[in-house]
MIZAVO-591190 format. One record per residue (C-alpha): residue in three letters; x, y, z. Coordinates in pm, 1 decimal, m for minus. Layout:
# MIZAVO-591190
["ALA" [X Y Z]]
...
***
This chain:
# MIZAVO-591190
["MET" [14726.1 15349.7 2323.3]]
["ALA" [15029.2 15201.6 2477.9]]
["TRP" [14988.6 15446.8 2780.7]]
["VAL" [14613.7 15352.2 2799.5]]
["LEU" [14693.0 14972.0 2811.5]]
["LEU" [14947.2 15027.2 3074.2]]
["LEU" [14700.7 15231.2 3287.6]]
["ALA" [14447.2 14961.2 3267.6]]
["ALA" [14681.9 14694.1 3375.6]]
["SER" [14791.5 14896.2 3667.7]]
["CYS" [14421.4 14930.2 3782.2]]
["ARG" [14378.1 14550.5 3797.2]]
["PRO" [14354.2 14403.7 4141.9]]
["ALA" [14659.3 14220.4 4251.6]]
["ALA" [14657.5 13841.5 4235.6]]
["PRO" [14646.2 13667.9 4565.9]]
["ALA" [14978.4 13573.7 4692.7]]
["LEU" [15055.3 13216.3 4632.9]]
["GLY" [15139.8 13025.0 4967.4]]
["PRO" [15468.9 12834.2 5018.7]]
["THR" [15502.9 12466.0 4928.7]]
["LEU" [15400.3 12212.9 5199.7]]
["ARG" [15776.2 12134.6 5229.0]]
["GLU" [15863.1 12495.9 5288.8]]
["ARG" [15589.8 12551.9 5534.3]]
["PHE" [15605.3 12224.8 5740.6]]
["GLY" [15911.2 12034.6 5655.2]]
["GLU" [15899.0 11659.0 5533.7]]
["HIS" [15631.8 11456.1 5706.1]]
["ASP" [15452.6 11151.3 5587.3]]
["PHE" [15094.7 11275.6 5681.7]]
["LEU" [15122.8 11590.8 5466.7]]
["THR" [15069.9 11386.7 5138.7]]
["PRO" [14875.1 11071.0 5030.1]]
["ARG" [15060.9 10746.4 5014.4]]
["ASP" [15226.3 10675.7 4673.2]]
["ALA" [15034.7 10355.8 4632.9]]
["PRO" [14989.7 10292.7 4259.8]]
["PRO" [14636.8 10158.6 4145.8]]
["THR" [14786.8 9832.8 4020.3]]
["VAL" [15078.5 9599.0 4112.4]]
["ALA" [15300.1 9406.5 3878.7]]
["VAL" [15196.8 9038.6 3817.6]]
["VAL" [15507.8 8814.0 3807.3]]
["ALA" [15397.0 8631.1 3487.9]]
["GLY" [15336.6 8982.1 3326.9]]
["GLY" [15056.2 9242.9 3327.3]]
["THR" [14916.1 9392.4 3629.2]]
["ILE" [14630.1 9344.4 3893.2]]
["ASP" [14426.5 9633.9 4055.2]]
["THR" [14463.8 9707.0 4437.4]]
["ARG" [14107.7 9737.0 4540.3]]
["ALA" [14016.4 9585.3 4867.9]]
["ALA" [13777.7 9330.6 4704.2]]
["THR" [14034.4 9229.0 4451.1]]
["CYS" [14298.7 9165.6 4747.8]]
["GLY" [14019.3 8984.2 4938.3]]
["ALA" [13961.9 8731.0 4646.9]]
["CYS" [14294.4 8554.0 4790.4]]
["HIS" [14327.8 8696.8 5127.4]]
["ALA" [13978.2 8655.1 5247.8]]
["ASP" [14041.3 8640.6 5626.4]]
["HIS" [14243.9 8961.9 5619.7]]
["GLN" [13966.1 9141.7 5431.4]]
["HIS" [13700.2 9008.0 5661.8]]
["GLU" [13874.4 9132.1 5967.3]]
["TRP" [13984.1 9466.1 5809.2]]
["GLY" [13600.3 9523.5 5693.4]]
["ALA" [13496.6 9529.1 6060.1]]
["THR" [13762.5 9795.7 6173.4]]
["THR" [13751.8 10164.4 6215.5]]
["HIS" [14016.1 10165.0 5942.5]]
["ALA" [13769.9 10050.3 5693.0]]
["ALA" [13509.2 10288.4 5823.5]]
["ALA" [13727.5 10582.5 5794.7]]
["MET" [13540.6 10742.7 5517.1]]
["ARG" [13211.3 10643.8 5666.7]]
["ASP" [13249.8 10813.3 6001.3]]
["LEU" [12972.5 11068.0 6095.7]]
["GLN" [13185.0 11249.7 6350.3]]
["PHE" [13464.3 11289.8 6088.0]]
["PHE" [13239.2 11430.0 5837.0]]
["GLY" [13080.9 11664.4 6071.3]]
["GLU" [13440.9 11790.7 6168.1]]
["LEU" [13519.9 11827.2 5795.5]]
["ALA" [13255.2 12075.0 5769.2]]
["LYS" [13402.4 12335.8 6009.5]]
["PRO" [13502.1 12659.2 5844.8]]
["ASP" [13859.8 12668.9 5702.0]]
["GLN" [13913.8 12289.0 5787.1]]
["PRO" [14203.6 12154.3 5557.2]]
["VAL" [14007.5 11881.7 5395.2]]
["TRP" [14299.9 11789.2 5183.4]]
["LEU" [14504.9 11734.3 5496.2]]
["CYS" [14248.0 11540.9 5690.4]]
["LEU" [14190.6 11305.2 5396.4]]
["ASN" [14571.2 11215.1 5404.9]]
["CYS" [14494.9 10970.7 5688.5]]
["HIS" [14111.1 10883.6 5614.4]]
["ALA" [14163.7 10809.5 5257.9]]
["PRO" [14538.0 10783.9 5238.9]]
["THR" [14624.2 10629.5 4910.5]]
["ALA" [14683.4 10842.3 4584.1]]
["PRO" [14419.6 10676.8 4371.0]]
["GLN" [14165.4 10769.4 4641.8]]
["ARG" [14225.7 11129.4 4583.0]]
["ALA" [14085.5 11351.4 4286.6]]
["GLU" [14376.1 11574.0 4296.9]]
["THR" [14772.0 11499.5 4342.1]]
["VAL" [14934.1 11655.5 4639.7]]
["THR" [15301.4 11636.9 4685.3]]
["LEU" [15547.1 11811.3 4920.2]]
["ASP" [15606.8 12063.0 4640.3]]
["THR" [15231.8 12149.0 4608.7]]
["HIS" [15165.3 12515.8 4714.7]]
["LEU" [14920.0 12631.8 4974.4]]
["ALA" [14652.3 12852.6 4807.2]]
["ALA" [14732.0 13132.0 5041.7]]
["VAL" [15021.2 13267.9 5248.2]]
["ASP" [14802.2 13293.6 5577.1]]
["SER" [14585.4 12974.9 5549.1]]
["ILE" [14616.7 12596.7 5517.5]]
["ALA" [14247.9 12544.3 5404.0]]
["SER" [14337.5 12460.9 5044.1]]
["VAL" [14619.7 12387.5 4818.4]]
["ILE" [14701.0 12441.6 4437.9]]
["ALA" [14670.1 12067.1 4346.4]]
["SER" [14657.9 11921.2 3988.9]]
["PRO" [14405.8 11655.7 3866.4]]
["ASN" [14508.5 11308.8 3962.5]]
["PRO" [14479.7 11084.6 3645.6]]
["ASP" [14476.0 10761.2 3851.1]]
["TYR" [14175.4 10888.5 4070.2]]
["ASP" [13924.9 10598.7 4134.1]]
["PRO" [13602.1 10720.4 4309.8]]
["ALA" [13506.5 10379.3 4398.2]]
["ARG" [13795.4 10343.4 4621.0]]
["VAL" [13716.5 10635.0 4851.8]]
["ALA" [13466.2 10441.3 5061.9]]
["GLU" [13752.2 10191.6 5145.1]]
["GLY" [13911.2 10439.2 5392.7]]
["VAL" [14237.3 10302.1 5513.8]]
["THR" [14249.0 10021.5 5280.9]]
["CYS" [14483.0 9732.9 5213.6]]
["ALA" [14698.5 9939.4 4968.5]]
["THR" [14757.6 10191.4 5263.4]]
["CYS" [15014.1 9979.7 5425.0]]
["HIS" [15094.4 9708.0 5157.1]]
["VAL" [15126.6 9874.5 4808.1]]
["ARG" [15432.6 10103.5 4709.4]]
["ARG" [15601.0 10194.7 4382.3]]
["ASP" [15886.8 9965.2 4290.8]]
["GLY" [16221.1 10086.1 4139.5]]
["ASP" [16073.5 10061.6 3784.0]]
["GLY" [15764.8 10258.8 3877.2]]
["GLN" [15535.2 9964.6 3892.8]]
["GLY" [15332.7 9861.8 4210.5]]
["VAL" [15468.5 9614.0 4440.5]]
["VAL" [15316.7 9444.8 4758.0]]
["ILE" [15506.8 9507.6 5079.0]]
["GLY" [15485.5 9203.4 5296.8]]
["PRO" [15627.0 9059.2 5623.9]]
["ARG" [15771.3 8751.3 5453.8]]
["GLY" [15815.6 8611.4 5103.3]]
["SER" [15734.7 8256.0 4984.8]]
["GLY" [15782.2 8292.8 4603.9]]
["ARG" [15429.5 8160.6 4551.6]]
["ALA" [15248.6 8488.1 4526.5]]
["PRO" [15127.0 8583.3 4168.8]]
["HIS" [15224.0 8942.4 4233.6]]
["ARG" [15546.4 9117.1 4308.9]]
["VAL" [15628.8 9111.2 4667.8]]
["ARG" [15894.1 9323.7 4864.7]]
["VAL" [15979.1 9170.5 5208.5]]
["ASP" [16005.4 9467.7 5441.5]]
["PRO" [15844.7 9393.2 5800.4]]
["ASP" [16024.8 9703.7 5945.7]]
["ALA" [15816.9 9919.7 5699.9]]
["LEU" [15491.5 9768.8 5807.3]]
["ARG" [15576.0 9763.6 6171.8]]
["GLY" [15643.7 10129.6 6170.6]]
["ILE" [15368.7 10253.2 5937.9]]
["CYS" [15107.1 10336.5 6205.8]]
["VAL" [15308.9 10630.7 6350.6]]
["SER" [15249.1 10853.0 6024.3]]
["CYS" [14886.1 10899.0 6131.0]]
["HIS" [14863.8 10800.5 6507.6]]
["SER" [15185.2 10996.0 6598.3]]
["PRO" [15276.3 11250.0 6338.1]]
["GLY" [15512.0 11449.7 6553.9]]
["ASP" [15525.3 11804.8 6699.5]]
["VAL" [15368.4 11993.1 6415.9]]
["VAL" [15177.1 12318.1 6453.5]]
["LEU" [14975.8 12340.9 6142.9]]
["THR" [14783.1 12659.1 6260.6]]
["PRO" [14764.1 12805.7 6608.5]]
["THR" [14434.7 12648.6 6670.8]]
["PHE" [14500.5 12318.0 6467.8]]
["PRO" [14802.3 12144.2 6619.6]]
["CYS" [14868.3 11759.4 6564.4]]
["TRP" [14847.4 11624.1 6893.1]]
["PHE" [14828.3 11251.9 6843.1]]
["LYS" [15138.7 11128.8 7016.7]]
["THR" [15068.1 10757.9 7081.1]]
["ALA" [15418.1 10649.5 6985.2]]
["GLU" [15578.0 10884.9 7218.8]]
["GLU" [15354.9 10753.5 7519.7]]
["LEU" [15475.2 10393.1 7422.4]]
["ALA" [15835.7 10504.9 7413.6]]
["SER" [15782.1 10658.8 7766.9]]
["GLY" [15637.9 10345.5 7919.6]]
["PRO" [15778.7 10006.0 8066.5]]
["ASP" [15701.2 9834.9 7741.3]]
["THR" [15928.6 10028.0 7491.8]]
["ALA" [16029.7 9696.8 7316.5]]
["ARG" [15661.2 9646.2 7203.5]]
["SER" [15530.8 9783.3 6872.0]]
["CYS" [15171.6 9881.4 6776.5]]
["VAL" [15131.5 9545.5 6601.6]]
["GLU" [15197.3 9336.2 6889.0]]
["CYS" [14884.5 9430.0 7072.9]]
["HIS" [14651.5 9557.3 6793.0]]
["MET" [14726.7 9270.7 6535.8]]
["PRO" [14751.6 8952.8 6748.0]]
["GLU" [14904.6 8647.9 6587.6]]
["ALA" [14715.8 8359.3 6436.5]]
["THR" [14794.2 8034.7 6256.4]]
["ARG" [14638.9 8030.4 5901.4]]
["PRO" [14732.2 8056.9 5531.5]]
["ALA" [14856.4 8390.7 5397.3]]
["ALA" [14630.2 8325.3 5102.7]]
["ALA" [14383.3 8091.7 4969.1]]
["GLY" [14535.9 7735.5 4909.7]]
["GLY" [14861.4 7829.4 5105.2]]
["PRO" [15022.3 7642.1 5404.4]]
["ASP" [14946.9 7748.6 5763.0]]
["LEU" [15173.0 8018.9 5888.0]]
["THR" [15192.6 8229.3 6198.1]]
["LEU" [15051.1 8570.7 6093.8]]
["ARG" [14908.4 8882.7 6227.1]]
["ARG" [14528.5 8939.6 6239.8]]
["HIS" [14403.2 9273.1 6089.2]]
["VAL" [14163.8 9348.5 6360.0]]
["TRP" [14289.3 9683.7 6536.1]]
["VAL" [14019.3 9675.1 6813.0]]
["GLY" [14151.5 9978.4 7009.3]]
["GLY" [13920.9 10129.3 7266.1]]
["GLY" [13620.5 9905.1 7170.1]]
["ILE" [13394.4 10184.7 7023.9]]
["PRO" [13292.0 10086.1 6680.0]]
["LYS" [13183.3 10333.1 6406.3]]
["THR" [12835.4 10176.6 6377.9]]
["VAL" [12600.1 9995.7 6626.1]]
["GLU" [12630.1 9688.1 6428.5]]
["GLY" [12999.5 9695.0 6490.5]]
["TYR" [12950.7 9580.6 6834.2]]
["GLY" [12836.9 9229.1 6727.5]]
["LEU" [13195.9 9176.3 6599.8]]
["LEU" [13384.2 9300.1 6898.8]]
["MET" [13414.1 8960.9 7061.0]]
["GLU" [13528.1 8780.9 6735.8]]
["ARG" [13782.9 9064.9 6686.4]]
["GLY" [13930.4 8984.6 7038.2]]
["TRP" [13829.8 9316.0 7225.5]]
["SER" [13953.2 9350.8 7572.4]]
["SER" [13993.5 9662.0 7799.2]]
["GLY" [14338.9 9791.5 7869.1]]
["LEU" [14226.3 9887.3 8217.2]]
["THR" [14204.8 9683.0 8528.5]]
["VAL" [13980.2 9796.8 8819.3]]
["ALA" [14018.5 9728.2 9212.5]]
["VAL" [13797.6 9857.8 9476.1]]
["ARG" [13887.7 9891.1 9853.2]]
["ALA" [13647.2 10006.2 10140.4]]
["GLY" [13717.8 10271.1 10388.8]]
["GLU" [13983.8 10453.5 10191.2]]
["GLY" [13789.9 10701.1 10003.3]]
["GLY" [13781.3 11072.8 10092.3]]
["ASP" [13646.2 11249.1 10387.7]]
["ARG" [13352.3 11005.5 10422.4]]
["GLY" [13578.2 10691.9 10422.8]]
["THR" [13366.1 10511.7 10164.6]]
["VAL" [13569.1 10357.0 9871.0]]
["SER" [13868.9 10408.3 9669.3]]
["VAL" [13894.2 10285.5 9306.2]]
["ALA" [14227.3 10189.5 9166.1]]
["LEU" [14264.4 10223.1 8787.5]]
["THR" [14564.6 10038.1 8647.3]]
["ASN" [14660.0 10089.3 8274.1]]
["THR" [14779.3 9762.1 8123.1]]
["ALA" [14807.1 9915.3 7767.2]]
["GLY" [15157.2 10032.6 7639.6]]
["HIS" [15034.4 10400.5 7587.6]]
["SER" [14828.6 10639.5 7799.3]]
["LEU" [14461.7 10573.6 7850.1]]
["PRO" [14278.0 10720.8 7669.0]]
["THR" [14512.5 10783.2 7370.5]]
["GLY" [14458.8 10937.3 7038.0]]
["ASP" [14161.6 11185.7 6990.4]]
["PRO" [14200.9 11428.9 7269.9]]
["GLU" [13828.5 11461.0 7321.7]]
["ARG" [13807.0 11095.5 7452.1]]
["PHE" [13781.0 11033.0 7816.7]]
["LEU" [13704.1 10769.4 8080.8]]
["ARG" [13396.0 10822.2 8288.5]]
["VAL" [13432.6 10650.8 8644.9]]
["GLU" [13134.2 10626.2 8865.5]]
["ALA" [13105.7 10493.0 9213.5]]
["ARG" [12737.9 10463.2 9305.0]]
["PHE" [12538.5 10353.8 9611.0]]
["GLU" [12207.3 10208.9 9539.6]]
["ARG" [11886.8 10082.2 9728.5]]
["ALA" [11649.8 9863.1 9545.3]]
["GLY" [11813.9 9988.4 9213.8]]
["ALA" [11766.6 10363.2 9294.3]]
["THR" [12065.0 10574.3 9339.1]]
["VAL" [12129.9 10686.5 9694.3]]
["SER" [12449.3 10873.7 9630.4]]
["ARG" [12730.9 10879.7 9366.0]]
["ASP" [13061.9 11029.8 9265.1]]
["VAL" [13202.8 11076.5 8917.2]]
["LEU" [13562.6 11105.9 8792.9]]
["ARG" [13664.5 11219.8 8439.2]]
["VAL" [14002.4 11075.2 8319.9]]
["GLY" [14124.3 11258.6 8011.4]]
["GLN" [14277.3 11571.8 7860.8]]
["THR" [14149.5 11929.0 7882.1]]
["TRP" [14219.5 12169.5 7599.9]]
["ASP" [14187.9 12524.6 7538.7]]
["TRP" [14123.6 12507.6 7149.0]]
["GLY" [14230.3 12872.4 7104.6]]
["ASP" [14079.2 13139.9 6887.5]]
["SER" [14156.4 13187.1 6521.9]]
["ALA" [14031.8 13539.5 6526.1]]
["THR" [14268.2 13661.3 6785.6]]
["GLY" [14554.1 13414.6 6715.8]]
["ARG" [14538.3 13260.6 7053.4]]
["PRO" [14695.2 12917.4 7015.6]]
["ALA" [14535.2 12596.0 7130.1]]
["ARG" [14713.4 12436.3 7415.2]]
["ARG" [14652.1 12150.2 7648.9]]
["THR" [14563.3 12263.4 8006.8]]
["GLU" [14560.0 11937.1 8172.3]]
["ASP" [14650.4 11572.5 8109.9]]
["ALA" [14479.4 11362.4 8368.0]]
["ARG" [14515.0 11053.5 8171.9]]
["ILE" [14666.9 10728.6 8302.6]]
["GLY" [15015.5 10675.7 8185.9]]
["PRO" [15136.7 10342.8 8044.2]]
["GLY" [15185.4 10108.2 8338.7]]
["ALA" [15062.9 10344.2 8589.9]]
["THR" [14768.6 10314.5 8850.3]]
["LEU" [14538.2 10601.0 8939.6]]
["THR" [14376.0 10566.9 9277.9]]
["TRP" [14069.4 10778.2 9307.7]]
["PRO" [13897.0 10832.3 9641.2]]
["ALA" [13539.9 10823.0 9565.1]]
["ASN" [13331.4 11054.6 9789.2]]
["ALA" [12989.0 10902.5 9813.3]]
["ASP" [12761.4 10823.3 10119.3]]
["PRO" [12674.0 10455.5 10150.3]]
["SER" [12407.6 10525.3 10428.7]]
["GLY" [12083.3 10348.0 10348.4]]
["ALA" [12219.5 10159.4 10040.3]]
["ASP" [12207.5 9788.0 9968.1]]
["THR" [12460.3 9780.4 9669.4]]
["LEU" [12773.8 9941.2 9551.8]]
["VAL" [12812.9 9975.4 9185.6]]
["VAL" [13134.0 10079.5 9005.7]]
["GLU" [13124.4 10167.6 8625.6]]
["VAL" [13392.6 10271.4 8372.1]]
["LEU" [13281.6 10399.8 8030.0]]
["SER" [13496.7 10494.8 7745.7]]
["VAL" [13349.1 10799.9 7590.0]]
["ARG" [13418.2 10909.2 7235.6]]
["LEU" [13167.5 11187.7 7207.5]]
["THR" [13026.0 11441.9 7450.7]]
["VAL" [12644.7 11517.6 7444.9]]
["GLU" [12717.1 11887.0 7355.2]]
["ASN" [12954.2 11785.5 7053.9]]
["ALA" [12690.4 11515.0 6953.1]]
["ARG" [12425.2 11780.6 6930.4]]
["ALA" [12649.0 12018.8 6727.2]]
["LEU" [12748.8 11758.9 6481.1]]
["ALA" [12398.3 11625.8 6420.2]]
["ALA" [12293.7 11979.1 6322.3]]
["THR" [12600.0 12028.5 6088.4]]
["LYS" [12498.5 12097.8 5712.3]]
["LEU" [12754.8 11931.9 5485.5]]
["PRO" [12857.0 12118.3 5181.8]]
["PRO" [12828.3 11961.2 4835.4]]
["SER" [13195.9 11897.3 4821.5]]
["LEU" [13184.5 11658.8 5113.1]]
["LEU" [12866.3 11477.5 4980.4]]
["THR" [13062.8 11381.4 4662.4]]
["LEU" [13271.7 11174.7 4916.8]]
["TRP" [12982.5 11013.7 5086.8]]
["PRO" [12636.0 11112.9 4960.5]]
["GLU" [12444.3 10918.0 5228.2]]
["ALA" [12619.1 11134.1 5496.8]]
["GLU" [12356.3 11408.8 5455.9]]
["ALA" [12067.6 11176.4 5571.5]]
["GLU" [12268.1 10992.9 5837.4]]
["LEU" [12433.5 11279.2 6017.4]]
["PRO" [12087.8 11409.1 6162.5]]
["GLU" [12042.3 11050.6 6291.9]]
["LEU" [12374.9 11042.3 6475.8]]
["ALA" [12234.4 11015.3 6810.8]]
["THR" [12130.6 10650.1 6743.6]]
["ARG" [12354.6 10553.8 6440.7]]
["TYR" [12695.9 10640.2 6586.4]]
["PRO" [12820.7 10480.6 6909.1]]
["MET" [12943.9 10738.6 7157.7]]
["ALA" [13058.5 10525.4 7449.8]]
["THR" [13142.2 10176.6 7556.4]]
["TRP" [13120.2 10010.1 7896.3]]
["VAL" [13465.4 9878.1 7965.6]]
["TYR" [13394.0 9769.9 8334.8]]
["ARG" [13085.1 9726.4 8572.4]]
["GLY" [13094.6 9576.3 8890.0]]
["THR" [12852.8 9525.6 9181.4]]
["TYR" [12902.3 9451.3 9545.9]]
["PRO" [12609.0 9374.8 9789.2]]
["LEU" [12622.7 9556.2 10121.7]]
["PRO" [12494.3 9312.5 10390.3]]
["GLY" [12329.9 9504.6 10681.1]]
["GLY" [12356.0 9823.4 10460.4]]
["ALA" [12728.1 9876.2 10558.0]]
["LEU" [13065.1 9852.2 10396.1]]
["PRO" [13357.8 9637.6 10549.1]]
["PRO" [13576.5 9819.8 10774.7]]
["ALA" [13892.6 10007.1 10644.7]]
["GLY" [14196.2 9800.8 10570.7]]
["GLY" [14000.8 9486.6 10503.1]]
["GLY" [14146.3 9453.0 10163.1]]
["GLU" [14010.6 9458.1 9805.5]]
["LEU" [13640.4 9412.4 9755.8]]
["ALA" [13530.2 9116.4 9556.1]]
["LEU" [13310.6 9304.5 9304.8]]
["GLU" [13093.8 9091.0 9067.4]]
["ALA" [13218.1 9209.3 8723.8]]
["GLU" [13015.2 9192.0 8417.4]]
["SER" [13150.1 8960.3 8127.7]]
["GLN" [13273.5 9133.7 7816.6]]
["ALA" [12960.0 8988.0 7633.1]]
["ALA" [12721.9 9164.9 7894.2]]
["LEU" [12934.6 9503.0 7863.4]]
["ILE" [12872.9 9495.4 7487.0]]
["ALA" [12516.0 9418.9 7517.8]]
["ARG" [12479.5 9708.0 7776.6]]
["SER" [12670.9 9926.1 7523.9]]
["VAL" [12432.4 9845.4 7234.9]]
["THR" [12132.5 9926.8 7456.6]]
["PHE" [12293.5 10255.1 7546.3]]
["ALA" [12349.1 10347.9 7177.6]]
["ALA" [11981.5 10309.4 7103.3]]
["LEU" [11875.1 10560.9 7358.6]]
["PRO" [11765.6 10915.5 7263.1]]
["LEU" [12043.4 11176.4 7305.3]]
["GLU" [11861.6 11323.3 7614.9]]
["LEU" [11866.2 11000.8 7798.6]]
["LYS" [12242.0 10952.5 7709.7]]
["ALA" [12340.6 11293.9 7837.7]]
["PRO" [12424.2 11204.1 8206.9]]
["ALA" [12659.5 10935.9 8081.5]]
["LEU" [12829.5 11148.9 7820.8]]
["SER" [12898.9 11436.9 8065.3]]
["THR" [13088.7 11466.2 8380.1]]
["PRO" [13102.8 11727.6 8651.3]]
***
């Protein structure tokens, strides 16, 4: 009998080999785990209060209003993100560490000692159920607690603030340096190759460090100062606004209506000269990056589409188009060919790119120069709209199933950041060397209105502006 049992045991299939821990595989990086932000913070007079965004907003209404219009607040209501999550072998647990970053937003507990589920894949981990999971918080995305709540020495929650007045009803730990540096954990996680075809390529902090404004931090541009109370009933103070406008492409069409209130402005200046553009001697377009980092930064699929166009009575006579961005070979998981960046044609911090536009002004009465910031190409938009989301993702955002097929008109794909026109009296440009042309540039309000109109177009009509030669 013992021999039979031994034989039966030896015939069982071997259990899959358990993968290494996250620490063993990747080292120690903030983006590998959710933030240890407990669901409550301690109240000075005793007891606790929860850290949901609405609770914070009861006293910090201005901060919550600003945050509510940002891409941070929309991080878990992002159609492109959910379409990407549905790709085969996508490590959803890892992607959520930046889009739903606090521990109470996660159904499972992931730490650096958590094991990967397999030796040769990072698609899933062996995680334990999270007793603090609060499904209602998932929709908050990158919420207040992401930056402002941590665990104190006694294990209770404490609010991290840039200053302390002693008037707050909850515990406060003053640590402005921790707040100032928190952006980099998601926006510049470091040189980490997760798989050959899935590297972490967000390097905005490194771009900032390589530019002329190394003393500036993210908050100085993306969180401008304002004078107002820190909380209801408090005195006026000089504080940071929670706006994070970025490239000016909101996550919903309705978000365009708040760009002006949030202080959106382009980090690009445009200058046009006559007679210095290529073989035909038409125009040159100088693009100067006034942002502290490269333009564009972040998502490597983003690019600037620059067009110089000659028109007659509103119809195009000739045009030239330039794509400013990165080019990637995304590799092949089947053969193990690694992803690599084949070209970086972005504009570095403080740099000027001069483009000799090669278009023929013959017969034209107007020169038009346009710059669009493009988030999504028409090819990727079509693929995302056709994506079928698995039930596991729909538990995070049930409405995504109905909204994703409507991506073409629900999800902004580009924003006009510049449009200037110049009349050509007599149908001719000024002679070469005549200096900069005084193009009539559209206001920011007009650029936003143009972007809203563009967002409402069918994908087929968007296609030329979302693709470049």
